ZAMARGU-4260 file (C-alpha; in steps of 0.2 Angstrom, whole numbers, plus 5000, padded with zeros to 4 digits):
<rodrens>
0) 5023/4086/4552 | 5011/4073/4554 | 5012/4062/4570 | 5014/4045/4564 | 5012/4035/4580
5) 4994/4031/4577 | 4997/4027/4559 | 5010/4014/4564 | 5002/4005/4578 | 4985/4011/4583
10) 4978/4011/4601 | 4962/4001/4601 | 4958/3983/4605 | 4965/3972/4619 | 4983/3965/4618
15) 4983/3948/4610 | 4990/3933/4619 | 4995/3916/4613 | 4991/3899/4621 | 5004/3885/4622
20) 4995/3876/4608 | 4995/3892/4597 | 5014/3894/4600 | 5017/3876/4594 | 5007/3879/4579
25) 5017/3895/4575 | 5033/3885/4577 | 5026/3871/4566 | 5021/3884/4553 | 5039/3891/4552
30) 5046/3876/4545 | 5032/3868/4535 | 5016/3877/4528 | 5004/3890/4532 | 4986/3883/4529
35) 4986/3877/4511 | 5000/3889/4507 | 5019/3885/4507 | 5031/3897/4514 | 5046/3897/4502
40) 5060/3909/4500 | 5058/3922/4487 | 5042/3927/4479 | 5035/3912/4470 | 5023/3914/4456
45) 5010/3904/4466 | 5011/3916/4480 | 5010/3931/4469 | 4995/3925/4460 | 4986/3922/4477
50) 4990/3939/4484 | 4985/3948/4468 | 4968/3940/4469 | 4965/3946/4487 | 4974/3962/4489
55) 4970/3980/4483 | 4972/3998/4489 | 4989/3995/4496 | 4998/4010/4505 | 5015/4010/4514
60) 5018/4023/4527 | 5037/4022/4530 | 5048/4032/4541 | 5067/4029/4540 | 5079/4037/4553
65) 5096/4037/4543 | 5112/4040/4553 | 5125/4050/4545 | 5138/4037/4551 | 5137/4022/4539
70) 5141/4010/4553 | 5125/4014/4563 | 5109/4005/4560 | 5094/4012/4551 | 5079/4012/4562
75) 5062/4011/4554 | 5043/4012/4557 | 5030/4007/4544 | 5011/4004/4542 | 5005/3994/4528
80) 4987/3997/4524 | 4977/3986/4512 | 4960/3980/4507 | 4958/3961/4508 | 4945/3952/4498
85) 4944/3937/4509 | 4954/3931/4524 | 4954/3912/4522 | 4973/3910/4521 | 4987/3917/4531
90) 4995/3932/4523 | 5014/3933/4519 | 5023/3949/4520 | 5040/3949/4512 | 5055/3953/4522
95) 5072/3945/4517 | 5081/3949/4533 | 5086/3942/4550 | 5070/3940/4561 | 5080/3949/4575
100) 5078/3965/4566 | 5059/3964/4568 | 5055/3973/4584 | 5037/3975/4585 | 5022/3970/4575
105) 5004/3976/4577 | 4989/3969/4566 | 4974/3979/4566 | 4979/3988/4582 | 4984/3972/4591
110) 5001/3968/4597 | 5007/3951/4590 | 5023/3940/4591 | 5033/3940/4575 | 5031/3924/4565
115) 5045/3925/4552 | 5048/3910/4540 | 5059/3909/4524 | 5060/3927/4521 | 5041/3931/4525
120) 5032/3938/4540 | 5017/3927/4542 | 5000/3934/4548 | 4987/3921/4552 | 4970/3924/4544
125) 4961/3925/4561 | 4969/3942/4564 | 4964/3949/4547 | 4947/3954/4541 | 4938/3957/4524
130) 4940/3975/4520 | 4953/3987/4526 | 4968/3980/4537 | 4983/3989/4545 | 4999/3980/4549
135) 5011/3991/4559 | 5030/3987/4562 | 5045/3994/4571 | 5061/3986/4564 | 5079/3989/4559
140) 5079/3992/4540 | 5089/3980/4530 | 5103/3988/4520 | 5108/3976/4505 | 5098/3987/4493
145) 5101/4004/4501 | 5119/4006/4494 | 5126/4015/4509 | 5142/4025/4506 | 5152/4036/4517
150) 5141/4051/4515 | 5126/4046/4503 | 5115/4032/4500 | 5102/4027/4487 | 5088/4014/4486
155) 5088/4002/4471 | 5074/3989/4473 | 5073/3981/4456 | 5068/3967/4453 | 5063/3961/4471
160) 5075/3970/4483 | 5062/3981/4492 | 5059/3966/4503 | 5077/3967/4508 | 5074/3984/4516
165) 5056/3984/4523 | 5042/3972/4524 | 5031/3973/4508 | 5021/3964/4495 | 5036/3963/4483
170) 5029/3959/4466 | 5026/3971/4451 | 5007/3968/4450 | 5003/3974/4467 | 5005/3993/4465
175) 5004/4004/4480 | 5006/4022/4486 | 5019/4028/4497 | 5020/4040/4512 | 5038/4042/4515
180) 5047/4051/4529 | 5066/4052/4529 | 5077/4058/4544 | 5094/4063/4539 | 5109/4074/4543
185) 5105/4092/4543 | 5118/4095/4529 | 5111/4081/4518 | 5098/4083/4504 | 5085/4070/4499
190) 5074/4066/4484 | 5060/4053/4482 | 5046/4048/4470 | 5034/4062/4476 | 5037/4080/4479
195) 5043/4086/4496 | 5028/4091/4507 | 5038/4098/4522 | 5056/4099/4528 | 5060/4103/4547
200) 5076/4104/4556 | 5079/4100/4574 | 5095/4096/4584 | 5107/4094/4569 | 5094/4083/4560
205) 5083/4086/4545 | 5066/4078/4542 | 5059/4076/4524 | 5041/4072/4523 | 5036/4068/4505
210) 5018/4069/4498 | 5009/4053/4495 | 5017/4045/4479 | 5008/4040/4463 | 5003/4022/4462
215) 5019/4012/4459 | 5026/3994/4459 | 5038/3991/4474 | 5053/3990/4462 | 5050/4008/4457
220) 5049/4015/4474 | 5065/4024/4478 | 5074/4038/4487 | 5092/4046/4487 | 5099/4055/4502
225) 5116/4062/4506 | 5130/4075/4503 | 5123/4080/4485 | 5123/4096/4476 | 5106/4102/4469
230) 5102/4111/4454 | 5084/4116/4447 | 5078/4117/4429 | 5064/4115/4418 | 5060/4098/4409
235) 5046/4103/4397 | 5034/4113/4408 | 5039/4105/4425 | 5051/4112/4438 | 5064/4098/4440
240) 5077/4095/4453 | 5094/4087/4450 | 5105/4080/4463 | 5123/4076/4459 | 5141/4075/4466
245) 5152/4079/4451 | 5165/4092/4456 | 5174/4094/4439 | 5168/4112/4433 | 5172/4108/4415
250) 5160/4093/4415 | 5147/4102/4424 | 5147/4117/4412 | 5148/4107/4397 | 5134/4095/4402
255) 5121/4103/4413 | 5111/4112/4399 | 5111/4097/4388 | 5105/4086/4402 | 5089/4096/4404
260) 5087/4098/4386 | 5088/4080/4381 | 5076/4076/4395 | 5064/4089/4388 | 5065/4083/4370
265) 5062/4065/4375 | 5047/4069/4386 | 5039/4080/4373 | 5042/4066/4360 | 5034/4053/4370
270) 5019/4064/4375 | 5016/4067/4357 | 5019/4049/4351 | 5008/4041/4365 | 4995/4055/4366
275) 4996/4053/4385 | 5003/4068/4395 | 5017/4064/4407 | 5008/4053/4419 | 5015/4057/4436
280) 5016/4072/4448 | 5035/4074/4449 | 5050/4073/4437 | 5067/4073/4445 | 5084/4063/4443
285) 5100/4060/4452 | 5118/4056/4446 | 5125/4042/4456 | 5144/4038/4456 | 5147/4021/4450
290) 5129/4017/4449 | 5126/3998/4444 | 5117/4002/4428 | 5117/4016/4416 | 5100/4022/4424
295) 5085/4016/4433 | 5068/4023/4429 | 5061/4027/4447 | 5046/4039/4445 | 5051/4056/4451
300) 5069/4051/4455 | 5077/4043/4440 | 5095/4036/4445 | 5109/4038/4432 | 5127/4033/4432
305) 5136/4050/4435 | 5149/4046/4422 | 5136/4043/4408 | 5128/4061/4411 | 5143/4072/4414
310) 5154/4073/4399 | 5167/4086/4393 | 5174/4092/4377 | 5184/4076/4375 | 5168/4066/4373
315) 5166/4055/4357 | 5151/4054/4346 | 5148/4037/4354 | 5148/4044/4371 | 5136/4058/4366
320) 5124/4046/4357 | 5125/4034/4373 | 5120/4049/4384 | 5105/4054/4372 | 5100/4035/4372
325) 5101/4033/4390 | 5091/4048/4395 | 5078/4044/4381 | 5077/4026/4387 | 5073/4031/4405
330) 5061/4044/4400 | 5052/4031/4389 | 5050/4020/4404 | 5038/4033/4412 | 5025/4026/4400
335) 5033/4009/4396 | 5036/4001/4413 | 5030/4014/4425 | 5013/4019/4419 | 5010/4001/4412
340) 5020/3988/4421 | 5022/3970/4417 | 5012/3959/4428 | 5027/3947/4431 | 5045/3948/4428
345) 5045/3935/4414 | 5039/3950/4404 | 5052/3962/4410 | 5059/3963/4392 | 5043/3972/4387
350) 5047/3987/4397 | 5065/3986/4391 | 5062/3984/4373 | 5050/3998/4372 | 5062/4009/4382
355) 5076/4005/4369 | 5065/4005/4354 | 5056/4021/4358 | 5072/4029/4363 | 5079/4026/4346
360) 5063/4032/4338 | 5064/4048/4348 | 5081/4053/4340 | 5076/4048/4323 | 5070/4065/4318
365) 5087/4073/4322 | 5096/4062/4309 | 5093/4056/4291 | 5086/4038/4288 | 5103/4031/4284
370) 5111/4039/4300 | 5097/4032/4311 | 5099/4015/4303 | 5117/4015/4306 | 5116/4020/4324
375) 5102/4007/4327 | 5113/3993/4319 | 5129/3998/4328 | 5119/4000/4345 | 5110/3984/4344
380) 5115/3970/4332 | 5133/3966/4338 | 5127/3965/4356 | 5112/3954/4352 | 5123/3943/4341
385) 5135/3942/4356 | 5122/3931/4366 | 5111/3924/4352 | 5126/3915/4344 | 5130/3905/4360
390) 5124/3889/4366 | 5117/3898/4381 | 5106/3909/4371 | 5089/3913/4379 | 5073/3918/4371
395) 5067/3936/4373 | 5052/3930/4384 | 5058/3918/4397 | 5049/3908/4411 | 5051/3913/4429
400) 5045/3903/4444 | 5051/3914/4458 | 5056/3933/4458 | 5072/3928/4467 | 5079/3923/4450
405) 5073/3938/4441 | 5090/3945/4439 | 5095/3931/4428 | 5083/3936/4415 | 5092/3953/4410
410) 5105/3954/4397 | 5108/3959/4379 | 5094/3948/4372 | 5081/3959/4380 | 5090/3975/4378
415) 5096/3973/4360 | 5088/3958/4351 | 5071/3964/4357 | 5072/3981/4349 | 5077/3972/4332
420) 5062/3961/4334 | 5051/3976/4338 | 5058/3985/4322 | 5053/3970/4312 | 5036/3970/4320
425) 5033/3988/4315 | 5039/3985/4297 | 5027/3970/4296 | 5012/3980/4303 | 5016/3997/4296
430) 5021/4012/4307 | 5003/4019/4309 | 4995/4003/4314 | 5009/3999/4326 | 5007/4016/4334
435) 4988/4014/4335 | 4989/3997/4344 | 5002/4003/4356 | 4992/4018/4361 | 4977/4007/4364
440) 4988/3996/4375 | 4994/4011/4385 | 4977/4018/4388 | 4969/4001/4392 | 4981/3996/4405
445) 4986/4014/4412 | 4991/4013/4431 | 4989/3994/4430 | 4999/3979/4424 | 4999/3969/4407
450) 5008/3954/4399 | 5015/3952/4382 | 5000/3941/4377 | 4989/3956/4382 | 4999/3967/4370
455) 5001/3955/4356 | 4982/3952/4356 | 4979/3971/4354 | 4992/3972/4340 | 4985/3957/4331
460) 4969/3967/4328 | 4979/3980/4318 | 4990/3968/4308 | 4987/3959/4292 | 4999/3945/4296
465) 4998/3931/4308 | 5007/3939/4323 | 5005/3923/4334 | 5015/3913/4323 | 5028/3927/4320
470) 5029/3929/4339 | 5033/3910/4342 | 5050/3911/4333 | 5055/3929/4337 | 5050/3930/4355
475) 5048/3913/4362 | 5063/3905/4354 | 5081/3909/4354 | 5094/3909/4341 | 5096/3916/4323
480) 5096/3910/4305 | 5111/3907/4294 | 5107/3914/4277 | 5114/3908/4261 | 5111/3912/4242
485) 5114/3906/4225 | 5113/3914/4208 | 5108/3905/4192 | 5115/3914/4177 | 5110/3916/4159
490) 5125/3924/4151 | 5129/3939/4161 | 5111/3941/4167 | 5103/3934/4183 | 5090/3921/4179
495) 5086/3916/4196 | 5091/3923/4213 | 5087/3911/4228 | 5089/3915/4246 | 5088/3902/4260
500) 5089/3901/4278 | 5092/3888/4291 | 5094/3889/4310 | 5111/3891/4317 | 5107/3877/4329
505) 5092/3868/4336 | 5076/3863/4327 | 5071/3868/4309 | 5061/3885/4309 | 5060/3901/4299
510) 5062/3919/4305 | 5050/3929/4295 | 5058/3946/4291 | 5061/3960/4279 | 5078/3965/4274
515) 5088/3973/4260 | 5102/3967/4249 | 5112/3978/4238 | 5120/3972/4221 | 5137/3981/4218
520) 5143/3985/4201 | 5158/3995/4195 | 5152/4013/4199 | 5135/4009/4204 | 5124/3998/4216
525) 5106/3992/4217 | 5096/3989/4233 | 5081/3978/4234 | 5070/3972/4248 | 5067/3954/4252
530) 5053/3946/4261 | 5061/3931/4269 | 5045/3922/4274 | 5050/3904/4270 | 5064/3893/4271
535) 5069/3897/4253 | 5063/3912/4243 | 5066/3918/4225 | 5070/3937/4224 | 5060/3939/4207
540) 5064/3958/4207 | 5082/3953/4202 | 5078/3942/4187 | 5085/3949/4171 | 5097/3961/4180
545) 5116/3960/4177 | 5126/3948/4187 | 5134/3959/4201 | 5153/3960/4206 | 5147/3956/4223
550) 5131/3956/4234 | 5130/3964/4251 | 5116/3956/4262 | 5107/3966/4275 | 5113/3983/4268
555) 5100/3992/4278 | 5105/3984/4294 | 5087/3979/4299 | 5088/3961/4296 | 5094/3948/4308
560) 5105/3933/4305 | 5122/3927/4300 | 5123/3934/4282 | 5134/3928/4268 | 5149/3938/4263
565) 5157/3938/4246 | 5176/3938/4245 | 5175/3950/4231 | 5169/3963/4243 | 5185/3962/4253
570) 5195/3974/4243 | 5181/3986/4240 | 5175/3989/4258 | 5180/4008/4257 | 5173/4010/4240
575) 5155/4008/4247 | 5149/4026/4249 | 5136/4023/4262 | 5143/4021/4280 | 5128/4010/4284
580) 5133/3998/4271 | 5151/3997/4277 | 5145/3994/4295 | 5134/3980/4289 | 5149/3972/4280
585) 5160/3974/4295 | 5147/3965/4306 | 5144/3951/4294 | 5163/3948/4291 | 5166/3947/4310
590) 5151/3935/4313 | 5157/3924/4298 | 5174/3923/4305 | 5167/3917/4322 | 5158/3904/4313
595) 5173/3898/4304 | 5167/3902/4286 | 5173/3915/4273 | 5187/3923/4282 | 5200/3918/4296
600) 5204/3929/4311 | 5222/3934/4305 | 5215/3939/4288 | 5201/3949/4295 | 5212/3958/4307
605) 5223/3963/4293 | 5208/3968/4282 | 5201/3979/4296 | 5218/3987/4300 | 5219/3992/4282
610) 5202/4001/4284 | 5206/4012/4300 | 5215/4026/4291 | 5201/4028/4278 | 5185/4025/4288
615) 5177/4042/4290 | 5162/4038/4300 | 5165/4038/4319 | 5153/4025/4324 | 5161/4013/4311
620) 5178/4017/4317 | 5172/4013/4335 | 5165/3996/4328 | 5180/3990/4319 | 5193/3996/4332
625) 5183/3985/4344 | 5184/3971/4333 | 5203/3973/4330 | 5205/3972/4349 | 5195/3957/4351
630) 5203/3947/4337 | 5220/3952/4343 | 5218/3946/4360 | 5206/3932/4358 | 5206/3924/4341
635) 5224/3924/4335 | 5238/3914/4344 | 5252/3920/4355 | 5264/3916/4341 | 5254/3926/4328
640) 5252/3940/4340 | 5271/3941/4342 | 5274/3941/4323 | 5262/3955/4320 | 5261/3967/4335
645) 5275/3979/4329 | 5267/3981/4312 | 5249/3983/4320 | 5256/3996/4332 | 5263/4005/4317
650) 5247/4004/4306 | 5237/4011/4321 | 5248/4025/4325 | 5250/4030/4306 | 5231/4029/4304
655) 5228/4040/4319 | 5239/4054/4311 | 5230/4052/4295 | 5213/4055/4302 | 5208/4073/4303
660) 5194/4073/4316 | 5199/4073/4335 | 5187/4060/4340 | 5193/4048/4326 | 5211/4051/4332
665) 5205/4048/4350 | 5198/4031/4345 | 5214/4026/4337 | 5224/4032/4351 | 5214/4021/4363
670) 5216/4006/4351 | 5234/4008/4351 | 5234/4009/4370 | 5224/3993/4371 | 5235/3982/4359
675) 5253/3989/4362 | 5267/3977/4367 | 5283/3985/4361 | 5296/3995/4371 | 5295/4009/4359
680) 5276/4010/4361 | 5278/4009/4380 | 5290/4024/4380 | 5278/4034/4368 | 5263/4031/4379
685) 5273/4034/4395 | 5278/4051/4389 | 5260/4055/4385 | 5255/4050/4403 | 5270/4058/4412
690) 5268/4075/4403 | 5249/4074/4401 | 5252/4079/4383 | 5241/4070/4371 | 5246/4068/4353
695) 5241/4082/4342 | 5223/4085/4339 | 5219/4071/4353 | 5209/4077/4368 | 5211/4066/4384
700) 5202/4068/4400 | 5207/4064/4418 | 5197/4047/4415 | 5207/4044/4399 | 5224/4047/4408
705) 5218/4035/4422 | 5214/4021/4409 | 5231/4024/4401 | 5240/4022/4418 | 5231/4006/4420
710) 5236/4000/4403 | 5255/4005/4406 | 5254/3996/4423 | 5249/3980/4415 | 5265/3979/4405
715) 5281/3972/4411 | 5295/3985/4412 | 5284/4000/4416 | 5290/4014/4426 | 5287/4010/4445
720) 5275/4022/4454 | 5263/4025/4440 | 5247/4020/4449 | 5251/4030/4465 | 5256/4045/4455
725) 5239/4044/4445 | 5230/4042/4461 | 5238/4058/4467 | 5231/4067/4452 | 5213/4063/4455
730) 5204/4076/4465 | 5186/4070/4465 | 5183/4059/4480 | 5171/4047/4472 | 5183/4044/4457
735) 5198/4042/4469 | 5188/4029/4479 | 5185/4020/4463 | 5203/4020/4458 | 5209/4014/4475
740) 5197/3999/4474 | 5204/3994/4456 | 5222/3998/4460 | 5226/3981/4468 | 5219/3971/4453
745) 5231/3980/4442 | 5246/3979/4453 | 5262/3971/4447 | 5263/3963/4464 | 5255/3945/4463
750) 5253/3945/4481 | 5242/3961/4480 | 5232/3953/4466 | 5229/3937/4476 | 5224/3947/4491
755) 5212/3957/4480 | 5203/3942/4474 | 5202/3934/4491 | 5193/3950/4497 | 5180/3947/4483
760) 5174/3932/4492 | 5167/3944/4505 | 5150/3951/4500 | 5154/3968/4507 | 5168/3970/4494
765) 5157/3967/4480 | 5145/3981/4483 | 5150/3992/4469 | 5146/3981/4454 | 5154/3993/4441
770) 5170/3994/4450 | 5171/3975/4453 | 5168/3972/4434 | 5182/3984/4429 | 5194/3977/4442
775) 5190/3959/4436 | 5194/3964/4418 | 5212/3970/4423 | 5214/3955/4435 | 5211/3943/4420
780) 5218/3953/4406 | 5227/3943/4393 | 5244/3949/4399 | 5240/3942/4417 | 5232/3926/4413
785) 5246/3915/4418 | 5244/3920/4436 | 5225/3923/4435 | 5220/3906/4429 | 5220/3900/4447
790) 5205/3912/4451 | 5194/3904/4438 | 5187/3889/4448 | 5183/3899/4464 | 5175/3913/4453
795) 5163/3900/4446 | 5160/3892/4463 | 5155/3910/4469 | 5142/3912/4455 | 5127/3905/4464
800) 5130/3915/4480 | 5133/3931/4470 | 5116/3928/4461 | 5107/3924/4477 | 5114/3939/4487
805) 5111/3951/4472 | 5127/3961/4475 | 5131/3958/4457 | 5114/3961/4449 | 5119/3956/4432
810) 5128/3938/4432 | 5137/3942/4416 | 5145/3957/4424 | 5154/3944/4435 | 5157/3931/4422
815) 5161/3941/4406 | 5177/3950/4413 | 5183/3934/4421 | 5181/3923/4405 | 5180/3935/4391
820) 5198/3935/4386 | 5204/3917/4389 | 5208/3906/4374 | 5219/3892/4381 | 5215/3874/4384
825) 5216/3874/4403 | 5203/3888/4405 | 5191/3878/4394 | 5194/3863/4404 | 5190/3872/4420
830) 5173/3878/4413 | 5169/3861/4406 | 5174/3853/4422 | 5163/3864/4432 | 5148/3861/4420
835) 5151/3842/4422 | 5153/3843/4441 | 5136/3852/4442 | 5124/3843/4431 | 5109/3850/4440
840) 5115/3868/4440 | 5103/3882/4440 | 5098/3883/4421 | 5098/3901/4419 | 5115/3903/4428
845) 5122/3889/4417 | 5115/3899/4401 | 5125/3915/4407 | 5140/3904/4410 | 5139/3897/4392
850) 5136/3915/4385 | 5152/3921/4394 | 5163/3907/4389 | 5157/3907/4371 | 5172/3916/4364
855) 5184/3904/4374 | 5176/3889/4366 | 5176/3897/4348 | 5194/3902/4351 | 5199/3884/4354
860) 5190/3879/4338 | 5198/3893/4327 | 5215/3891/4334 | 5217/3872/4335 | 5202/3865/4326
865) 5196/3857/4342
</rodrens>
């Protein structure tokens, strides 16, 4: 083990002392400016640009002494080494913590008083020099991004949370190497970005010393430590470590080989597609209980949500596809995000679009084209529409003045609209030219940083079309087009077929795109490609063809917009032989319903309910059962619901019995569980839960019985003790902890629910984002809204605090489960009242609020014509 004392503090030079005048200056600096540079909270773009211009060759030597007891503080030592091009201004080192936690500071071997102002350690220029500098610190580590649990922790620093744990230059374009040492309990295991260099044990403690890491942005630096199991395997040609806490032997046996194989397949695909071998020295991953995201692409120590990796024999096709996508997504990040990193988080979407788009491409070879297009459509289009149809819609590329607001940039636009955009770009350029351009981009900016203009400039060299103009509407503006058409006939032939587009809202503009439409006739169909590159185009390929029975727009699923639907299609949905065509039709019907054209909610609910016994494609069944639940709870009135619930329950149960595949049956069972209201249904489901005997050919896991227990507990008249009994059935400690957290939100006791919500006002009770979101869904379930309405105002009041503290990383994970199912006037008044009372509210948070409230506002219009 290396003796780190000289690395942290040095032993040369006289001890520095301050005069009274210097002390006054320091105090003045803390509240105003340093030299010509403001000291403001967060990491401003101005500060980032300056530091990038003067800093290079950054290294962090960091030692953390992590007690086994969660309540005890983590003591740390650090040396930050860097080259400085010029020392004309004070240097700001980011540390978003209490100054009292900073114990000692040395700059180039000299002890200094700590100057800490607005989340920054300020080092005056006179103590620095051109060339190599060293800043040594002793401090108590911050913990807000260390996710400490009873017997494990994990570091999650995206986008700017490294500075909440240790002093650093927390911006993506100052890449650094890391020399990490962790001191942990002897029975703990640890993993970090780099391979283990040495492990020693002494006095019941274990010290992990890791090799110097690859060059990484601060948000990609990470480690995991705690009571984990470890397994080893091969990912491609690399020996790979995997840490996990799962205890269900069936899940472990069913999943372990597949987890390593999916990683291997994805890694080999990206190596071949990019022509760049895996670019880092280590590949490893950890499964984290109740992880905030599906995964996070830390080099050498990828974090995954454990429940997404560990599946069992009851897993649906959607769950298996999601796991494949998740692993391919995080593996793609090794090239797109980790090797080449955006220079500022305004381009965070770049790494996410490539990860999602390339993950999709990596699985294309395992399916036919129609199956791939179906999966792409179902995965991305509904989610993108869910934001882009709202008044809070944001462009793919957004401005960002300060990294403290970076969390507000994330959402379904960058995760789902951006891949659709990228698919259109690939079609526009051609696959080969697109690939050539991306390869050039990766090689040019390897181990460095780049922006979207850097990439689009490279791609523009390979494209025939004007990408700059295309880029303006697709990337820099929000919204989607509304498409309409008309046919001029001559007898029974098409004389002219015109397609036109207009913006759903906002200024006039066009979305250049390629899409397919299919003309349906009795016993046959004809698909053609349309180049919609103007406000109105004529599809000349259709001239002279027979007038169709109906037209299906976007039949390939690759277009983007609100597509027209022909009512003649309604009775022939199941006559479409391609699952892809049916999926596109389902999506268009739902979007038109929300826009108040072509079909009303109750009519569409009846139409979709009539399809569930006949639909044989699992992804389509998942799509339409989701729509059924949403329409049922959000877009029909309580009176309408009362009039149809028994009939709907009967249709769903009969459809379940009519389906032959276990996964189809399971989807319909879960839909029945979601919508049931009758005493008969209650008794039927209670018997399933009580005896743990699922309907024939339906496979239910422990997690499924848990959600069933929650569904029963929401209904009045349920058997008492369901939740306590289900808690007793859970053996895994992490899942038991999750259940105990959610239980009060589902309780039939209003006082318990009130107390639960009151606890959410404390930041410490919001530390598990996934658990909080699930609990909020139950707290605000439509069956509980008469008593939960009173929580809305306080929930909105907490939003700014939650965004600032970062305990709920995605603001929509707070807002969506709160607002997502309301439809009444009072809820809309609370939201509108909040917006009126805060005219200067943070614009990005206001957008998130408008996104989450969109269904509420649409429900008011659809139900009442308001």
